[in-house]
N, C-alpha and C positions, 0 to 999 in steps of 0.2 A: 504494499500499499504506500502511495506517495505521501509526502508531507501535506500537500493540499487536500488529498482525500481524507487524511487523519483530521485535519481542521474542520472539514465539512461534516464528517461523521460525528465528531465531538459536538458540534452545534446541533445536529439533529438529535443526538442522545439527550442533550440538555433541555431541548424544547419540545420534544414529541414523546409522549408516554407509551405509545404503541405504533403499529405500522400504518395506521389510517390518518388521513387528514381530509378536511372538507374544503373544496375550492368552489366558491360561488361569487356572484356579484351582478352588477348591472349589465343589461344588454348594451347599453350605450355608455362606453367608457373611452377615455383617451387612448389613442394608438400606442403611446409609449407604455401605458399601463398594461395593455394587451401583450406587448412584447416582454415586459417584466414578469407577468404571470406565466407566460410560456417558459421562460428561463427557470423560474422557481419550480414549476411542475417537472421540467426536464431533469433538473438536478435531483429533486426528491425521488423521482422514479429510478434514477441511476443508483440511488442508495436504498432501493427496495421499498420505498414508501408507496402506499396504495391510496389512490385518489377516489373520493366520493364527490360527485357533481351531478349536474342535471344535463338536459339536452338542449338548453337554450343557446341562443347566439350570445355574443359578447364574452363575458368573463368565463362562463361554463365552457364555451368553445375553446377559449385560450388555454384553460387548464387542461382540457382533453388533448389539444394539439401538442402542447409541450410534453405531456406524458407519453403520447403516441410517438413523438420524434425520438424518445428514449427507449421505445420498445414496448410500451404498455398497450394493453387492449382489454376489452371486456372479457374476451376469451381466456386470457391468462390471469384474470383476477386482479389486475392492477387498476382497473377503472370500473367503478360502480356508477354508471350514468342512469339515474332513475328517471323514468317517465311517468306520465299520468296513470298508465295501466298498472304500475307497480305499487301505487299508493294503497295502503291498508286502512281499514276503519280505525285501527289503533293509532296509526300515524296522524290521522285527521284529529283524533282526540287530543294528542299532544299539541298539535298545531293550534287547535281551538283554545288551549290553555294559555297560550302566549299572545293571542290577538285580542283586541278590544271586542266585546260582545257584539257591538254594532257592525264591526268589520266582518266578523264571521257570518252574522245574520244576513248580510248583503251579498254573500257569495253563493253562487249556484253550485250544483254537485260537481261540475267540472272544475270550477275555480277552487273548490275545497280540496280536490285531489291534486291540483297543481301546487297548492300551498302545502299540502300534506307531505308531498315527497321531500320537501325541504327538511322536515323533521327526520326523515329516514337518512338523509345525507349526513346528518349530524350523529344520529344514534344507531345507524345501521339499518339494513333492510327489515330486520325483525325487531328493531328498537332495543337490541341487547348488546351492542358493541359500540360504545361511544367513541367518537373520533378524538384524536389528540388535540386538534385545534381547528378553528375555522379561519381560512385565509380568504379575504374578500376585498372587493372594491365597491363602494357605493358613493354616490354624489354627496359631497360635504361630510363624508364619513358617518352618515346617519343610517340607521336601520330602516330601509325603505323597500317597497315592492316585495316580491317573494323572498328576497334575501333577508328581509327583516325576520322571517320565521327562523331561518338557520341561526341568525345572530341571537335572537331572543331565546331559542331553545338552548343554545350553547351557554348563554348567560345564566339561564335557569339551572343548568347542571354544573356551573362553575368550570366550563371548558373555555380556554383562552380564545379570544377573537382578535385577529390581526387584520385591521382595515388598511389596505394599501393606499387609501386616500391620504393618509398621514405620511409625510416625508420621513419621520423617524422610523416608522414601520418599514418603509421602503428600504431605508439604510440598514435596518436590522437584518433583512433578508439578503440584500446585496452584499453586505460584509460577511454575514454568517455562512452563506452558501458560496462565497467567492465569485459572485456573478460578474464582477468586473474583469475577471480572468478571461482569456481567449480560448477556452476549451469547449465552448458551446457551439452548436451548429447554426448560429444565427448571424 
């Protein structure tokens, strides 16, 4: 193992309690954030971390792309990209617990499943294997849209949330994963 690999592995061991992380965020994000997300996902996959995300455009796509560039796929268990069809009634109950009652009441069955899958992205498909952390990007760093469910479920369960809207969080990953180095295929 090289010195750089040891540094990255040490960062991962200090900040991830298991092999799973959740990558989510806004569909409409700045291009440079999309590239940063891809780099984070790429390096994390190279160190055997498993991504949980959705099938949406924007941040979900960026996390999947970075992980796939490093060899991850749904088939090899490195990407859990949950869609509406995967959402369970139990996941919807968890989701309902973190949303304002009027928000939930205004959702139709399809919207409730869309939101429910975010709980599974944090807690696992069967809600029995919590993620190490949520890495996200949201406008102004606020919990909004479907991403708010993942963030609020994580907060509810004391799971760290890293919002890449904040420059200090960007630096945390850039420095910890050595993303300024030229070993990435970007």
